[in-house]
N, C-alpha and C positions, 0 to 999 in steps of 0.2 A: 503493500499499499503507500502511495505516495502523500505526504503530507502537505499541508496549505499553511504558510506563515501566519501567525496570529496578525502581523501586521495589515496582511491583506483582508481579513475578516471584519465586517463591520457589525459588532453586535448592537442590536435594537432591542433585545429582551426587556420586558417591562420587569422581570424579577431580578436579572442580572445585572442590568444597564444599570440602576441605580446604586448596586453595590461594587461595579467596577468605578463609577463616578467618584464614590466615597474613597474608594481604595486610591484613587488618582488626586483627588482634591484634598484630602484630609489624612489619611493611614501615612502616606509616606513622607509627607512633612513632619507629621508627629513624630515618626521614627526617627528621622534625622536630629530632631530636637532633643529626644531621649539619648542618642548617640553622641551628640555633643555635651549633654548635661550629665553624662555618666562617664566623661572622659576617654571614650573608644576613639573617637577621632582625633581628639588632642595625641593620645598615644602616637600617631603618624605625624604630627607638627614636632613634637620632642625629637622624632629621629629624623624628619627632614629638616628643620630647621633650627634643631637646638634649643627650642623655647624652654623656659623653667617650667618644671612640673615633674611628678612621679607618675610613671606607668600604671594603668588601673585596669581592672577586669581579670577574668579570666585568662589562664595563657592562649587560650583559643579566640580571644575577644576581636582579633582582627577579622574573622569569618563574618561577624555579625556585620561589619561594615560593608564588606564584599558582599553580603547579601543584600543589603540596603542597595547598594551601587547595582546589583542585578536587576532587583525589582524596579529601580528608576529608569533603567535602561528599557526595560520591557514596556513599562507604562508608559515612555516618551514615544514609543511607535505608535500608540493609539491616542495618547494624550497629550501631544507635545505643548509645552509651554516654554517661555523663556526663563522662567523660575527655575522650574527643574533643571532645564539644559544648563542654566548657570552654576546651580549646585553640582551636578555631575562633573561639569568639565572641572571646576575648581578642585574636587575632591580627586578626580583622576590625575590632574597636575600634581598634587600632592604626593599620592601614592609612588607617581614617576619619580619623585624626587627623595622618596624615601626607601626606593628599591636599591640593594647593592649592585655595582657595577655587573656583576656576574649573574645577576636576575633573584638573586636571595629576597626577600622580603617576610620577616616574622618580627614582629615588635618586640614580642618577650624575650628572643634571644638579643635582637640587636640593642635593646636598653639596657638588659639586666645581666645578659652573658654574652656579651660581643665576641667571644672566642670559641663557643661552642654551638655546634648545628647537628641537627639529626641524632639526638642522643636517646630519647623516648619517644619512639614511634608510635608505640602502642598506646601512649597516654596523653601525650602533649600536642598532638595534632598538627604538626607542622605540615604534612600533607594536606591534610584536611582544608586548612586555610589556604595553601595555595591552589587548592583545587577550586576554593569558591572566587577566588580571585581569576581564575581561568575562565570560570562559568560567566563571570561578570564582562571578563574581555570578550566572550563570545556574543553574549547578548547585547552588549554594546554594539558591537560591528553589526549584527544582524538587523538592529535598530536604526542605526545611523550610516552605516557603511563607511565610518571613520576608523582609522587605524590606530588612533592613540592608546586606547585602553587595549586593544588586541595586540598590539608590539609588546605592552608590558607583560601581557600573559604568556606571549610566544617567549621572551627572555627567561621568564621563570620555567617554562615547560622545559626550553631546552636546557637550563640547567639539573632539571631533575633528569631528564634522560641522560646526561654526561654523568652524573652520581649514580644513579640506580639501575638502569639497565644493564643487565648481567649479573646484578647484585642478588645476594641468597633469599630466603623467606624470612629473614631477620628483617628485612628493609620492608616487608610489606606494613602498611600504615592499621592504627587500632581502629580507627573511625573510616569507613569507607566514604570517599565524595570525588578523592582523585581521579580513580578510573572511570567514572562517566564524563568527569572534565575532560579528561584527555580525549576521550573519544568525540565528545562536542567539537573540541579543537582540531582533531583530524579531519571532522567532517566541512571544517572552512576553510583550513589550510591546504589538506591533502599531504601533509607531513607522516609519512607512515610510521616514523620513531614513535608519535603518539600514541598511535593505536598499539605498537608492538608493546610500549611500556604498560599501557592498560591491560593488556593480555597477561603480561608478566606479574603484574599485582594481583589479578584475579586467580590465575593458575597457581601461582606459589602459595596462595592462602590456606592456613591450615597445616603448613609444613615444618614448623618451628620446631625442632626436636628440644626436649626437655623445657616446654613451655611454661610450667611451673616457674622453674627457676629463672626463666628470661624474664617473665612479668615481674616475679618477685625484685629482682635487681632494678628493673625499670621504677618500679614503685618507689623502691627504696630511694633513689635519685630524684625522683619526683618530690618526694616529699623533703628531702635535703633543700633543693633547689628552691621550694615553695619557703621553706622556714627562713632562707635566706633572704628571700624577699619580703617576708614579713617583718623582719628586723631592719632591714634597710628602711622599707617604708614608716616604721616606727620612729626612725631616729628622723627621716624627712620630715614626718608632719609636727616630730617636737620643734625643728627649727622653721616651719612653715605651716603655723597654726592656721592660715587663710585657707590652705589646701582643701581642708574638710569641708568649708562653705561653698568652696567652687565645684569640687565633683561629689556627686551624691548618687551612691550605688544602692539600689531597691533590694528587697529582700528577695530569697528565692521563693519559687511556688512552694505552695501548701499541698501535701497529699496524705492520706490515711495510709499508714504502711502496717502491714499484716506481721502476725508474729512469726518469728526466726526470720525476717526478710533479710536483714544485714548478715545472717549465716548463710543464705542462699546467693545472696550477691558474691560473697566471698568464694563460694564454690564455683559459681559461673565464671568468676574471674581467674581463678586459679585452674579451671580446666580448659580456659580459652573459648569456650561458649560464648561469654558476654561481647566477645569480638569476633565472632565466627571464625574462631582460629583453632577450633577443634578438632576438624578433619579437612582434607582438600573440598574444595567446591562441587565437585562433581559426585561428592559422598552427601554433602547436604540437602537432605531431602526433607528434613524437618526443620521449621523455623525454630530458633534458638536466639538467645541472648539480646542485645539492645535492639530496639525494633527499629529506630531509623537507621541505624548501621545495616542491619539486615535488609530493608527495604532499598537502601542505596547499593548495595553490594548486588541484590537480584537485578535492579535498574540496568546496570552496568553489563551484567552478563546479557540481559536481553537487547541491550544496544549492539554488543559485540556479536551477536548472533546475526545481527543484520549485514554486517561486513564479512564474518566469517562463520557462515552455517555449520552447526555441530548438532547433530539428533540427539547425542546421548544428554549433550548439557541442556539441550532443549527439554528433554524428557526430566532432567533433574528440576528445571524451573518448574514444570508442570507439578511434579510430585509435591514440592514445597508449596505451590499455591495452593493445592488440593488441601493439603495437610493445615495450612492456615485457615482456610475458609472453613472447612469441616469441624475444626477442633479448637483453633485458637483464636478465634476472632469473635468480638462483641456484635450484637444485633444492630449497632450504629455503622458496623465496618471499623470501629475502633480495634487497634492493637496494642497489647503490651498490657499485661494484667498484673504486673509486680513493679509497684513504684521504686521499690530499691535499685532495681537494675534497670529501670525504665523499660521493661522489655517483657518477653513472652515468659509464662508459666507453664505449667503441665496441660497436657490435654485435658480440656474441659474445665480448666481453672478458670473462671470467668465469673466472680463475684462483683457484681455492680457498683459495690461500695470501693473497692480496691482499685477499680478500674484505673489504670494511667492513661491508655490510649493517646498518648502524646499527640498534639495536633501535626506536628512535623513527621511522625509517623504515618498518620494517614494520608499526608500529602506526598510522602515517599512511596507509599503503597499505590498511590493514583500514578504516580510517574513510572512504578513497573508496570501497573495494567496497562497503561498507555503503550509502553514498548511491546506489552507481548500482543496487545491488539494489532501492532505493527507488523508482525510476523506470525499472525496466524488468522484464520476466518471465524473465530469462536466470539462470540457475543458476550461469552460470561465476563471476560475482561473489561468491556466496555461499560458493562452492567455494574460491576463492583466499583468501576472509577465514579460513575454517575452516584451510587447509594454514598460514597465516602464523601463525594463533593458537596451533598445537601445535607450531610449527618455529621460525621467526623473529622471533617475539615471545617465545614462551615461555621461551626459552634466556636471555632478557635478566635473570631474575629466579631468583636461587639458591633452592635448597630451603628453606633457613634464614629466608628474609624479609628477610635484612641483607646480602647480596652479589650483585653485579650485573656484568654484563657491557656495555659501551657498543656495542663495535663488535663482530661475530662473524664470523671468519673459518671456513672449512670444511676447514683444515689447518693443524695447530700443532705446530711441531717442539719446543716448550717455551719457557718464559719468560712465560707468559700466564694468570694467574690472575683469579678475580673480585676484585672492590673492595668494599670497604664503601662508597665514595664517590667520586667525580670533583671534579676543578678545574671541570668542565663537567658539573653534577649533571642534565642535562635527561631523560635515559633513566627514572631510578629511578621517580619521581613520576608520570611518565607512563605507565609500565606499570600503576601502581595506580589510576589514575583510569580507564584502558579495561577492567582487570579488574572494578573496581567496577561498571562498567556492563554488565558481560557479558549480564545478563538480557533487555537490550532487543534484543540482536541475535539472538535465538532464532527468533521468530515475530512474523508480522505477519498483516494480516487486510485485507480488501476488504468489497465490499456482501455477496456471499455465497459467500465464500470464506475458507480459512486457509491461510497460507503456512507451512511449515515449514523453515526455513534450516539451523538446527544443532540436533544431537542430544545436548543438554545435559540431564540429569536435572532436571527443574522442574516446579513447578506455576504454570500460566499463566492467568490470567482472560481470558475470552473477551468480545468485545464484547457492550455493552447488557446485562449481565447474565446471558448466555444460558447460562454454565455455566463450566467450569475444565478446561483440557486438562492431564492429568497423564503427564510422559514419565520413563519409566525407560530410563537408556541404558548400556550397558557399555563404550562408546566410552571413551578409545581402542584399549582392548586386546582388547574382541571385539566383532563386529558385529551384537550383539542389540538391538534398540530395542521398546520396548513404549509405546502411547500409549493411554491409557484417556480417554475422552471423556465426564466428567461433565457433561450438560447439565441445564438446569431442566426443558424438553420437548424433544421430537423435533423437528429442523429439516434442511431441506435445503441442503446447501451443498458444494461442493467442497475436500477436503483435498489441499493440493498438496506432496507429499514430495520433499526433493532428494535425488536419488540421486547420491551423491559420485563423482568422477572415479576414485578409490583402488579403488573395489568393481567386481569381475570379475562380478558378478550379484548378484540379490536375490530373495528371495520375500517374500510380502506375505499376511498373513490377518485376515480380519476376522470377529470371534467364531468363530474357528476354521476358517473357511472360506478355501482358497486364492484368490487373485485372479487372473485371467488377465492378463497384462501385456503390453503392446504396447509394443515397444523402439521409441525415435525414429531417425531418421537423422541423425546427428551429423556435423558438417561440421568437419574438422579437417585443412585442405589442406596447412599448413605444419607442420613440425615444429618444436617450441618449441627453444631453446638449451639448455635444462637437462634436458628428458626428461619433466618433470613437465608437464601439460596439465589446466587447471582446464575448457577447452571440453569435456572428455569427461563432464562433470555435466549433469544433466537434471531436470526436474520430474515427477514422476509424479502425475495428477491422479486423485483418488478421488471421485467424487460418487455421493452417495447419501443417502437420508433416513437421517440418523444418530440413534440414539435414545440415553437416557439409559444409560451404563454402557458402551458399545459400547468393546470391545478391538480395536485395530490392532496386529498384532505384524509387525516387519521384521526380516528375516534377510539382513544384506549379507555377501555372500561377501567375506572379508579374505585375499587371497593375499599372498604376498611378491613385492614388484613390483620389477623393475630398471630403473633409470633410466640410459640411456647418454646423452650429450649430443651435441648436433648436429654434424657432422664440422668445423665451422669453428670451434669452441672447442678449439683445440690442446692447451690446459694439461692436458685430461684424457682425450686420447686412449687407447684401449684401458684405460678405468676405467670404473666403473660405480658409482652410488649405489644403496642398498637402502632400500625402506620397505614398512612393515606397517601398513595402515589409513591414517590421516592422519599417521603419524611417520615423520620422516626417521630412519635410524638411523647411527651412527658406530663406528668401533673407537677406543677409548681404551686408551691405554699400559697404565693400571694394571689392567685387565681382560685384558690380553694382554702379560705379561711376558717369555714366552718367544720371541716373533716380531716381525720388524721390521714394525710396521703399513704402512709407505710401501713397503716392497718386496715384501711376499707377494703371491700371486696365488691368488685365491679360486677355488675350483670352486663356480659358483653353484649347480649341483643338489644341494649339500649342506647348503644353507640350510634350516633349520626354525626353528621358534618354540618356546619354552621358557617356563615361569613361574618366575620367581627371586623367590621369597617374602622373601628376607633383603635383597635389595638396593632400596634407596630406599623400602621398606616394602611392595614387590611389586609386579613390574613384568613384562612381556613383551619377554623377550630373544631376539635371534636367534642361533642357532649355526650355524657352518659350518666347511668345512676348506680348508686351502690344497690347491692340486693335490699337494704331497707329503704331505697327510693331516695336517697339523698345525691344532690347534683354533684358531678363532677366535670371539670372542664380541662381538657388537654389541650397543649400548644406545642408546636414542631420544637423537638429538641435543642435546634441550633439557637433558638432564641432565649434559652434559658439563662438567668444571672444578668441579664440585661435592666433589670429594674432593682437593684441593689440586693442585698444578702437576703437570700431565701432558702427554702427547702426544696428538694427536687426528687423525683423518681420517675426512671423510665418503666420498671415493672409494678404492675399492680396484681393485688389478689384477686382470685377469681373462685 
């Protein structure tokens, strides 16, 4: 399948249009202000210009600035403004001045350990930071066709090739990211060494001999270096008390941790599972460890397969995907049930209260599913992409564009609110860069075929100037989608329409004439842990000679669906989650002041859909009753925690 760049897609969607506008006009500037406020940008000025100050933030703080730049570049492609252009140009200039002559740039070492490089690759994220710099360079080039940031990225990548190509497995990174960044850089430059190094990082993963001793030594080094930094920082603040007023670091995100969580983190780390270093990638058929690391690795492998097809590696990815979906994924599409590891638990270990479901993990899974869509003709990947887009990822960004959730429980007894920023702010700009690229995930094309994966209102140019596909969509509230095919001349091709797993049926009309539909035989021989199953999706092929102005109308049946978990998920026995269309719903205490949302028992037969024109600018809510006849009001899960502190549950007793 061939992709269509987001910059060429004009999104006119009523639902997503407002969110992308908020992302471009509010969120991206708020994020820059926070990066300035917390000293992240100042770190580069200290390196480049020798300004007075002390480096702030985690050792990987550079990556947060690069992700912002990546998001800003992608936003500029669709929402160009002089203000954003000035910010990005000035920051690119600053990065160029901070970069060493040989291409190295990592402010933690440059400022605090200037004679040391590449010493703790499993933990300190040098390659991760360089990866996000490279991704920003590619995005900026694709958006502007300017070479300024791309040349900085190429300079860094050339250094990595000279240092790491041919090196042993001890040189694989602890946090995957550089792999997919190098492949993206290869795609725009054609430099084969970048692809070769990415493949090396992937194939040498899980081959470090004596990993326990290896990680123990690195952890000891990291602790010693960290203590040295703390001591020097204390001395600096003692002589520069004004520093504490100028630099303000927010607290870490809050999560409820299960008993023995720390012990399990230690075991995960010692065995290499936390880093996906426990076995070679071709044997990694079970998702383990840190969820973001896992999804970035799988994304990189799927990208590699587009250049170097490998059926064995493809089968490995499919097995890992199946295991995740059927045993280790929440009903929202969230992944990561262990807060201590920010990662996967055991099969069917999906307690809604402990759910970490990091926003970045959902975004990483979406990227993986997109790449899998490109190398297959299976709709389950695009279906999961949509489900995570509307639920596990959308919940991460507040309606105001300035408040965020880092981790996303499915049950909250109170005490959790959205935050304007985090001590580890990896999620905000990650949301923004994926949102900004939303247009490219809608449609792809082949030789004589067009694939429609997402139903988002937009105008999409078709291949070779053949015309424009105009999509009008009422999702996620209603199941009506209209496609106007404005061709330059008549053409015969197959239009593949994804039928979502949430739809209980559909009708399709071409120029007012109903099509006879042949339903496929779907294989879903294993029940998923969550009750949501993307394997219930399929592509409907419509082949005909299309003429200019043809109109295709789709009506997806949108029932209220009930999701019971697998009987092995003990934490939700006797409970269900409810969905309508692509949205999971929840009970929030602010909407249900007269009932105990955790103890009430729902009468499922009482559920109906209603339009609430006043709530969040107009949304579809679900109304129901308890078995005693008391009212219950469900709102979309992605909207919870937008009205101050509250209690919430996705699961309700039945």
